[in-house]
Backbone as a printed PyTorch tensor [residue, N CA C, xyz], in Angstrom:
tensor([[[  0.8420,  -1.1870,   0.0180],
         [ -0.0040,  -0.0130,  -0.0260],
         [  0.8470,   1.2280,  -0.0130]],

        [[  2.0280,   1.1370,   0.6620],
         [  2.9660,   2.3170,   0.6960],
         [  3.4530,   2.6540,  -0.6760]],

        [[  3.7060,   1.6130,  -1.4680],
         [  4.1970,   1.8400,  -2.8490],
         [  3.1370,   2.6000,  -3.6740]],

        [[  1.8950,   2.2490,  -3.5540],
         [  0.8070,   2.9150,  -4.2270],
         [  0.7160,   4.3690,  -3.8520]],

        [[  0.9110,   4.6250,  -2.5500],
         [  0.9200,   6.0030,  -2.0710],
         [  2.0410,   6.7470,  -2.6400]],

        [[  3.1870,   6.1440,  -2.7710],
         [  4.3800,   6.8180,  -3.3770],
         [  4.1570,   7.1000,  -4.8360]],

        [[  3.5120,   6.1530,  -5.5730],
         [  3.2200,   6.4000,  -6.9580],
         [  2.1970,   7.5110,  -7.1420]],

        [[  1.1900,   7.5460,  -6.2570],
         [  0.1820,   8.5920,  -6.3070],
         [  0.8760,   9.9850,  -6.0660]],

        [[  1.7640,  10.0260,  -5.0610],
         [  2.4430,  11.2960,  -4.7540],
         [  3.3670,  11.7600,  -5.9240]],

        [[  3.9670,  10.7660,  -6.5730],
         [  4.7790,  11.0760,  -7.7560],
         [  3.8930,  11.6830,  -8.9130]],

        [[  2.7210,  11.0500,  -9.0680],
         [  1.8010,  11.6080, -10.0230],
         [  1.4300,  13.0100,  -9.7290]],

        [[  1.0910,  13.2770,  -8.4560],
         [  0.6920,  14.6330,  -8.0660],
         [  1.8480,  15.6130,  -8.3640]],

        [[  3.0570,  15.2250,  -8.0040],
         [  4.2320,  16.1080,  -8.2550],
         [  4.4310,  16.4330,  -9.7220]],

        [[  4.2950,  15.3760, -10.6020],
         [  4.4160,  15.5760, -11.9850],
         [  3.3710,  16.5170, -12.5050]],

        [[  2.1050,  16.2860, -12.0620],
         [  1.0070,  17.1660, -12.4450],
         [  1.2070,  18.6310, -12.0220]],

        [[  1.6970,  18.7820, -10.8420],
         [  1.9270,  20.1640, -10.3240],
         [  2.9810,  20.8670, -11.1880]],

        [[  3.9080,  20.1470, -11.7260],
         [  5.0130,  20.7680, -12.5750],
         [  4.4250,  20.9950, -13.9360]],

        [[  3.6670,  20.0750, -14.5750],
         [  3.2940,  20.1280, -15.9080],
         [  1.9860,  20.8580, -16.2200]],

        [[  1.0290,  20.9420, -15.2780],
         [ -0.2560,  21.5540, -15.5140],
         [ -0.1190,  23.0500, -15.7910]],

        [[  0.7020,  23.7510, -15.1000],
         [  0.8830,  25.2480, -15.4870],
         [  1.4150,  25.4240, -16.9500]],

        [[  2.2990,  24.6110, -17.3670],
         [  2.8460,  24.6260, -18.7850],
         [  1.7110,  24.3110, -19.7380]],

        [[  0.9430,  23.2580, -19.4050],
         [ -0.1430,  22.8780, -20.3400],
         [ -1.2650,  23.9210, -20.3920]],

        [[ -1.4700,  24.6380, -19.3480],
         [ -2.4330,  25.7210, -19.4370],
         [ -2.0020,  26.8670, -20.2990]],

        [[ -0.6620,  27.1190, -20.3860],
         [ -0.1340,  28.1440, -21.2330],
         [ -0.2550,  27.7940, -22.6990]],

        [[  0.0270,  26.5110, -22.9760],
         [  0.0450,  26.0100, -24.3250],
         [ -1.4070,  25.8470, -24.7430]],

        [[ -1.6970,  26.3640, -25.9550],
         [ -3.1290,  26.3160, -26.4750],
         [ -3.3850,  25.0740, -27.3250]],

        [[ -2.3270,  24.2500, -27.5050],
         [ -2.4510,  23.0970, -28.3390],
         [ -3.1720,  21.9100, -27.6340]],

        [[ -4.3420,  21.6030, -28.1640],
         [ -5.1660,  20.4810, -27.5730],
         [ -4.4390,  19.2030, -27.8660]],

        [[ -3.7450,  19.0690, -28.9790],
         [ -3.0790,  17.8580, -29.3130],
         [ -1.9570,  17.5530, -28.3220]],

        [[ -1.1930,  18.5260, -27.8840],
         [ -0.1670,  18.2990, -26.8710],
         [ -0.7160,  17.9240, -25.5280]],

        [[ -1.8110,  18.5210, -25.1930],
         [ -2.4490,  18.1180, -23.9090],
         [ -3.0240,  16.7150, -23.9860]],

        [[ -3.6180,  16.3590, -25.0670],
         [ -4.1610,  15.0010, -25.2110],
         [ -3.0610,  13.9700, -25.2040]],

        [[ -1.9950,  14.2290, -25.8670],
         [ -0.8570,  13.2740, -25.9270],
         [ -0.2630,  13.1240, -24.4680]],

        [[ -0.0460,  14.3030, -23.7750],
         [  0.4900,  14.2100, -22.4770],
         [ -0.3880,  13.3640, -21.5130]],

        [[ -1.6820,  13.6450, -21.5260],
         [ -2.5450,  12.9200, -20.5740],
         [ -2.6790,  11.4450, -20.9420]],

        [[ -2.6500,  11.1370, -22.2240],
         [ -2.7180,   9.7090, -22.6630],
         [ -1.5220,   8.9910, -22.2620]],

        [[ -0.2860,   9.5010, -22.4920],
         [  0.9520,   8.8430, -22.1580],
         [  1.0790,   8.8370, -20.5850]],

        [[  0.6590,   9.8530, -19.9220],
         [  0.6970,   9.8720, -18.4390],
         [ -0.1220,   8.7730, -17.8340]],

        [[ -1.3910,   8.7020, -18.3340],
         [ -2.2710,   7.7040, -17.8640],
         [ -1.7720,   6.2350, -18.0480]],

        [[ -1.3170,   6.0170, -19.2410],
         [ -0.7990,   4.6830, -19.6110],
         [  0.3950,   4.2640, -18.7730]],

        [[  1.3420,   5.3030, -18.6150],
         [  2.5820,   4.9900, -17.8670],
         [  2.2700,   4.7050, -16.3780]],

        [[  1.3560,   5.5530, -15.8510],
         [  0.9770,   5.2930, -14.3970],
         [  0.2410,   4.0180, -14.2240]],

        [[ -0.5880,   3.6470, -15.2170],
         [ -1.2660,   2.3250, -15.0980],
         [ -0.2830,   1.1690, -15.1490]],

        [[  0.6950,   1.2790, -16.0720],
         [  1.7580,   0.2330, -16.1540],
         [  2.5440,   0.0890, -14.8920]],

        [[  2.9790,   1.2440, -14.3660],
         [  3.7130,   1.2260, -13.0750],
         [  2.9260,   0.6790, -11.9240]],

        [[  1.6590,   1.0950, -11.8390],
         [  0.7980,   0.5130, -10.7570],
         [  0.5670,  -0.9350, -10.9120]],

        [[  0.3890,  -1.4780, -12.1320],
         [  0.2460,  -2.8660, -12.3300],
         [  1.4540,  -3.6590, -12.0030]],

        [[  2.6930,  -3.1180, -12.3820],
         [  3.8740,  -3.7370, -12.1670],
         [  4.1730,  -3.8740, -10.6380]],

        [[  4.0010,  -2.8440,  -9.9540],
         [  4.2620,  -2.8250,  -8.4500],
         [  3.0710,  -3.5310,  -7.7070]],

        [[  1.9550,  -3.7330,  -8.3980],
         [  0.8630,  -4.4680,  -7.8130],
         [  1.0190,  -5.9630,  -7.8980]],

        [[  2.0300,  -6.4320,  -8.6490],
         [  2.2580,  -7.8260,  -8.7860],
         [  1.7270,  -8.4720, -10.0280]],

        [[  1.2280,  -7.6530, -10.8950],
         [  0.6670,  -8.2260, -12.1530],
         [  1.7680,  -8.2970, -13.1460]],

        [[  1.8110,  -9.4610, -13.8840],
         [  2.8760,  -9.7450, -14.8240],
         [  2.5740,  -8.8820, -16.0480]],

        [[  3.4980,  -7.9940, -16.3610],
         [  3.3390,  -7.1250, -17.5970],
         [  4.2420,  -7.6880, -18.6870]],

        [[  3.7650,  -7.6080, -19.9340],
         [  4.4880,  -8.2070, -21.0740],
         [  5.7240,  -7.3910, -21.3830]],

        [[  6.7110,  -8.0830, -21.9490],
         [  7.9870,  -7.4830, -22.3070],
         [  7.8350,  -6.9770, -23.8010]],

        [[  8.1220,  -5.7100, -24.0660],
         [  8.0150,  -5.2400, -25.4380],
         [  8.9360,  -6.0320, -26.4240]],

        [[ 10.0440,  -6.5160, -25.9520],
         [ 10.8930,  -7.2920, -26.8360],
         [ 10.3000,  -8.5820, -27.3180]],

        [[  9.4280,  -9.2030, -26.5570],
         [  8.7330, -10.3960, -27.0040],
         [  7.7560, -10.0310, -28.1650]],

        [[  7.1200,  -8.8900, -28.1010],
         [  6.1870,  -8.5180, -29.1630],
         [  6.9610,  -8.2180, -30.4380]],

        [[  8.0850,  -7.5560, -30.3240],
         [  8.9130,  -7.2990, -31.4390],
         [  9.4260,  -8.5980, -32.0670]],

        [[  9.8790,  -9.5460, -31.2610],
         [ 10.3500, -10.7890, -31.7860],
         [  9.2360, -11.5740, -32.4830]],

        [[  8.0650, -11.4770, -31.9470],
         [  6.8950, -12.1330, -32.5570],
         [  6.6030, -11.5370, -33.9450]],

        [[  6.6520, -10.2960, -34.0710],
         [  6.3420,  -9.6000, -35.3230],
         [  7.5030,  -9.8800, -36.4020]],

        [[  8.7120,  -9.9760, -35.9160],
         [  9.8360, -10.1130, -36.8760],
         [ 10.2230, -11.6090, -37.1830]],

        [[  9.6300, -12.5360, -36.4640],
         [  9.9090, -13.9510, -36.6760],
         [  9.6960, -14.4390, -38.0860]],

        [[  8.5350, -14.1300, -38.7360],
         [  8.4300, -14.5320, -40.1590],
         [  9.4870, -14.0310, -41.0590]],

        [[  9.8570, -12.7280, -40.8920],
         [ 10.8420, -12.1520, -41.7120],
         [ 12.2170, -12.7980, -41.4660]],

        [[ 12.5030, -13.0990, -40.2290],
         [ 13.7170, -13.7610, -39.8650],
         [ 13.7930, -15.1710, -40.4590]],

        [[ 12.6740, -15.9140, -40.4020],
         [ 12.6240, -17.2260, -41.0130],
         [ 12.8690, -17.1700, -42.5260]],

        [[ 12.2640, -16.1330, -43.1310],
         [ 12.4120, -15.9860, -44.5780],
         [ 13.8760, -15.7620, -44.9460]],

        [[ 14.5410, -14.8380, -44.1910],
         [ 15.9760, -14.5720, -44.4300],
         [ 16.8320, -15.7950, -44.1890]],

        [[ 16.5900, -16.5450, -43.2200],
         [ 17.3600, -17.7260, -42.9260],
         [ 17.0920, -18.7650, -44.0050]],

        [[ 15.8960, -18.8390, -44.5800],
         [ 15.6830, -19.8150, -45.6770],
         [ 16.3970, -19.4100, -46.9420]],

        [[ 16.6530, -18.1340, -47.1110],
         [ 17.3940, -17.6950, -48.2530],
         [ 18.8700, -18.0420, -48.1320]],

        [[ 19.3640, -18.0260, -46.9670],
         [ 20.7510, -18.2520, -46.6680],
         [ 21.1300, -19.7610, -46.7360]],

        [[ 20.1750, -20.6150, -46.6840],
         [ 20.4690, -22.1010, -46.7250],
         [ 20.8780, -22.5540, -48.0670]]])
């Protein structure tokens, strides 16, 4: 529970620093991107420290490139 409190306090600190800047900027796209990435990153951190197994991005990349790799190795045989 203490870890989640620390994560929450870190979120609040980041928001206190970033919100004044986002209010000055009139770009809705920049605000939307910031809040989307902020929400996703905090969700991932909370899940990771909550004990939920999060997937490794390298596994996804390997899965996507496996057919191409097999094709290249078949050409080299």
